[in-house]
C-alpha positions, 0 to 999 in steps of 0.5 A: 659349674663352669669357668667363664673361660668356658662358658667363654668359649662355648659361646654362640653368636645370637642370629636374632641380633638384626641391622635396620632398614635404613642401612640399606641402599636401595629397598624393593617394597615388595620384599616380604616380611616376616615377623620376629617374637621372643621373650625379653630376660624380664619374661615380657613378650617383644616383637618386630617385623624384618626382611631378609636381604643376602642372607642377613636380617633388617629390622623394618619399623612400624615408624617405616611402615607407615611412612610407606603407606602414605608413599603408597596411598600418593603413588601406588606404582612405588618399587623402591625407596632409601631410608634414612636414619637419625638420633640412637634409641628412643629419639631415632627418626626415619624417613623413606624417600620413594626412588 
């Protein structure tokens, strides 16, 4: 059995923790999107989409993807966007702006 001290010294950072797309100043809509799939501590499957910028992962919520789709319907040559975030947790809202 390990002590708390030993276990703490062996902890490795969770590399699946991501930032959110709204943390970026400017996003190219042509960037590659990846999907992370995992299992919660309760054994439930989950997944989320993310993109990598400067070796950092940025989660891209479905709500944001839908807004980008709507913008592309109006402006097919759209290349850059900015995402603004408000609220927290279940009350998080995103607004996608074309640049």
